[in-house]
C-alpha positions as semicolon CSV with decimal commas, in nm:
position;residue;x (nm);y (nm);z (nm)
1;M;22,216;13,402;15,071
2;P;21,970;13,125;15,159
3;R;22,055;12,786;15,004
4;R;21,734;12,632;14,876
5;K;21,871;12,369;14,638
6;A;21,754;12,013;14,702
7;T;22,042;11,823;14,544
8;G;22,271;11,549;14,671
9;P;22,259;11,178;14,764
10;A;21,935;11,047;14,914
11;H;22,129;10,846;15,174
12;E;22,480;10,782;15,303
13;D;22,700;10,519;15,140
14;T;22,730;10,288;15,443
15;I;22,443;10,041;15,483
16;R;22,401;9,912;15,839
17;S;22,200;9,631;15,990
18;G;21,849;9,720;16,100
19;K;21,802;9,419;16,329
20;A;21,788;9,623;16,652
21;P;21,494;9,869;16,646
22;G;21,609;10,224;16,722
23;Y;21,975;10,127;16,667
24;T;22,209;10,057;16,378
25;I;22,477;9,788;16,374
26;S;22,779;9,841;16,152
27;K;23,138;9,730;16,104
28;T;23,392;9,971;16,250
29;P;23,768;9,968;16,174
30;L;23,980;9,885;16,480
31;N;24,160;10,220;16,461
32;E;23,829;10,396;16,532
33;L;23,766;10,210;16,859
34;K;23,815;10,373;17,198
35;L;23,761;10,296;17,564
36;E;23,490;10,468;17,766
37;E;23,648;10,674;18,042
38;K;23,395;10,582;18,312
39;T;23,356;10,209;18,249
40;G;23,682;10,112;18,080
41;E;23,481;9,914;17,823
42;I;23,503;9,951;17,446
43;E;23,262;10,220;17,336
44;N;22,954;10,095;17,143
45;Y;23,095;9,742;17,102
46;Y;22,821;9,505;16,986
47;N;22,764;9,194;17,199
48;P;23,108;9,123;17,357
49;G;22,977;8,782;17,465
50;D;22,983;8,655;17,105
51;D;23,363;8,622;17,131
52;R;23,477;8,714;17,481
53;L;23,838;8,617;17,406
54;L;23,858;8,861;17,116
55;Y;23,684;9,137;17,312
56;E;23,920;9,111;17,610
57;A;24,224;9,107;17,381
58;L;24,103;9,422;17,201
59;K;24,033;9,591;17,533
60;E;24,379;9,505;17,668
61;R;24,548;9,643;17,355
62;L;24,350;9,966;17,389
63;R;24,446;9,996;17,758
64;Q;24,814;9,974;17,663
65;F;24,776;10,274;17,431
66;G;24,563;10,503;17,646
67;G;24,231;10,382;17,507
68;I;24,291;10,529;17,159
69;G;24,243;10,291;16,866
70;K;24,446;10,501;16,623
71;N;24,759;10,431;16,830
72;A;24,667;10,082;16,950
73;F;24,612;9,925;16,609
74;E;24,884;10,076;16,392
75;A;25,030;9,725;16,371
76;P;24,813;9,433;16,249
77;F;24,601;9,273;16,521
78;H;24,556;8,894;16,516
79;K;24,250;8,723;16,658
80;P;24,361;8,517;16,960
81;R;24,296;8,141;16,965
82;K;24,213;7,939;17,276
83;D;24,555;7,773;17,267
84;G;24,726;8,113;17,275
85;T;24,847;8,114;16,915
86;P;24,766;8,408;16,685
87;G;24,476;8,363;16,445
88;P;24,371;8,563;16,136
89;V;24,414;8,940;16,118
90;V;24,112;9,137;16,247
91;R;24,046;9,465;16,069
92;S;23,699;9,559;16,196
93;V;23,436;9,465;16,454
94;K;23,063;9,526;16,494
95;T;22,949;9,834;16,685
96;I;22,598;9,948;16,774
97;K;22,473;10,305;16,793
98;K;22,145;10,480;16,855
99;S;21,997;10,543;16,514
100;N;21,914;10,872;16,355
101;I;21,638;10,880;16,095
102;G;21,737;10,609;15,848
103;V;21,653;10,500;15,496
104;S;21,578;10,135;15,416
105;V;21,827;10,014;15,155
106;N;21,880;9,653;15,040
107;G;21,748;9,506;15,365
108;G;21,955;9,740;15,583
109;I;21,949;10,101;15,699
110;A;22,157;10,391;15,570
111;G;22,180;10,735;15,725
112;N;21,981;11,011;15,560
113;G;22,142;11,236;15,303
114;S;22,152;11,613;15,334
115;M;21,887;11,806;15,523
116;V;21,717;12,045;15,283
117;R;21,525;12,258;15,532
118;I;21,329;12,257;15,856
119;D;20,956;12,333;15,878
120;V;20,883;12,536;16,191
121;Y;20,563;12,504;16,397
122;R;20,429;12,668;16,710
123;V;20,193;12,461;16,921
124;P;19,975;12,674;17,155
125;N;20,068;12,636;17,524
126;D;20,355;12,406;17,428
127;G;20,620;12,583;17,223
128;Y;20,814;12,570;16,897
129;Y;20,890;12,252;16,706
130;Y;21,044;12,174;16,370
131;I;21,021;11,892;16,118
132;P;21,347;11,810;15,937
133;V;21,309;11,765;15,562
134;Y;21,574;11,558;15,381
135;I;21,672;11,484;15,023
136;T;21,505;11,145;15,076
137;D;21,172;11,319;15,134
138;T;21,204;11,515;14,810
139;V;21,270;11,187;14,624
140;R;20,964;11,023;14,782
141;G;20,759;11,336;14,720
142;V;20,590;11,309;15,060
143;L;20,626;11,568;15,336
144;P;20,714;11,421;15,677
145;Q;20,476;11,504;15,960
146;K;20,680;11,428;16,274
147;A;20,875;11,697;16,460
148;C;21,190;11,597;16,645
149;V;21,185;11,584;17,025
150;Q;21,501;11,616;17,233
151;D;21,663;11,281;17,320
152;K;21,375;11,083;17,168
153;P;21,400;10,827;16,884
154;P;21,206;10,907;16,563
155;E;20,921;10,671;16,653
156;Q;20,852;10,888;16,961
157;W;20,855;11,221;16,777
158;K;20,552;11,450;16,786
159;V;20,305;11,448;16,496
160;M;20,235;11,804;16,384
161;D;19,908;11,964;16,282
162;D;19,967;12,181;15,973
163;S;19,735;12,444;16,118
164;H;20,026;12,526;16,352
165;F;20,280;12,565;16,067
166;L;20,471;12,895;16,058
167;F;20,741;12,883;15,788
168;S;21,029;12,685;15,641
169;L;21,392;12,766;15,716
170;Y;21,678;12,703;15,476
171;P;22,047;12,752;15,557
172;G;22,119;13,121;15,527
173;D;21,772;13,245;15,621
174;L;21,758;13,548;15,851
175;I;21,572;13,496;16,179
176;R;21,502;13,680;16,502
177;V;21,525;13,470;16,817
178;E;21,423;13,573;17,167
179;R;21,452;13,392;17,499
180;R;21,393;13,483;17,864
181;T;21,741;13,366;17,960
182;P;22,037;13,509;17,765
183;I;22,142;13,343;17,441
184;K;22,519;13,298;17,449
185;L;22,708;13,326;17,122
186;K;23,075;13,233;17,110
187;P;23,355;13,292;16,857
188;P;23,443;12,991;16,638
189;K;23,709;12,765;16,791
190;K;23,986;12,886;16,560
191;A;23,906;13,256;16,604
192;A;24,163;13,479;16,771
193;E;23,896;13,639;16,988
194;K;23,793;13,426;17,287
195;S;23,515;13,627;17,455
196;G;23,154;13,583;17,349
197;I;22,834;13,788;17,372
198;S;22,498;13,731;17,545
199;R;22,166;13,862;17,420
200;N;21,805;13,798;17,516
201;E;21,713;13,865;17,155
202;C;21,917;13,884;16,835
203;L;21,891;13,893;16,458
204;V;22,098;13,603;16,325
205;Y;22,128;13,358;16,039
206;F;22,006;12,999;16,049
207;V;22,290;12,755;15,971
208;S;22,172;12,400;16,046
209;A;21,965;12,182;16,279
210;D;22,049;11,901;16,522
211;I;21,758;11,659;16,551
212;S;21,906;11,469;16,847
213;T;21,873;11,780;17,067
214;A;21,590;11,952;16,874
215;S;21,816;12,257;16,845
216;I;21,949;12,484;16,573
217;C;22,283;12,641;16,491
218;I;22,285;13,018;16,438
219;T;22,551;13,273;16,347
220;T;22,586;13,650;16,331
221;H;22,596;13,821;15,990
222;D;22,977;13,846;15,996
223;R;23,018;13,488;16,128
224;K;23,210;13,631;16,420
225;Y;22,988;13,457;16,676
226;I;22,803;13,127;16,669
227;Q;22,566;12,922;16,885
228;K;22,552;12,553;16,790
229;G;22,284;12,422;17,026
230;L;21,999;12,669;17,059
231;G;21,689;12,473;17,165
232;V;21,379;12,601;16,989
233;K;21,098;12,469;17,212
234;R;21,133;12,728;17,491
235;L;21,207;13,031;17,276
236;S;20,986;13,331;17,345
237;A;20,996;13,424;16,976
238;L;21,121;13,271;16,653
239;E;21,056;13,489;16,348
240;K;21,171;13,472;15,988
241;Y;21,286;13,770;15,780
242;V;21,364;13,826;15,413
243;V;21,638;14,056;15,290
244;D;21,597;14,254;14,967
245;P;21,881;14,339;14,723
246;L;21,937;14,674;14,897
247;G;21,986;14,513;15,238
248;S;21,650;14,607;15,389
249;Y;21,487;14,326;15,585
250;H;21,122;14,255;15,643
251;K;20,940;14,010;15,867
252;V;20,766;13,727;15,682
253;Q;20,391;13,762;15,705
254;L;20,198;13,470;15,852
255;P;20,025;13,234;15,808
256;K;20,225;13,058;15,539
257;K;20,123;12,743;15,352
258;R;20,362;12,449;15,382
259;Q;20,524;12,390;15,044
260;G;20,563;12,048;14,882
261;F;20,824;11,947;14,625
């Protein structure tokens, strides 16, 4: 059944620095660090030049353990001094990551809480878009107007005209998707079956959305097959259906009015 409850925390517990626009800076435990395969540098490390001696020592320890922080920092790690003697124990360092939509909290930024729904639009001669709606938005009582765009930060998202609004999707809603190229659905990773199916159109359930890729996750009615990254923009059709208590399903009639809170 569709899950339409708007309950949960308005934002994540961790509050990060908002000093770098489009990015968040936070403290990361040493056991979560790892080396990038291509560059050999510590992934997402913030400003190595602040303490080059510490950075190089961390990098060398990671190299010794295959680049995996969980193994490299089982034992306490001491900050190296210039004279070669061990300094105080280091438990975490600053890392920087590209930010998702954030919530301003106590002078910093925290990640958004749960996503309640997505509001789907179709722009003529352009394609499908969706606006993610979070618990934060229900607390503010204001509907967001920007639709996510693949690989773009929130400030570069596309402002939607409500005349192009189609419907809202909640987890568990039934939809029909169609695309010119086959949509490939695969069994879940832990499933015994390994082969998937390909369809140009299918009746599936909406599970969740990924705003970084402007895609959605869909699954078959028996959860036997799943597609985690179905981009919506180039779909030939995206339709919503309702299911009655007897199992009959009917296409939602358009246009629909966008609902507030």
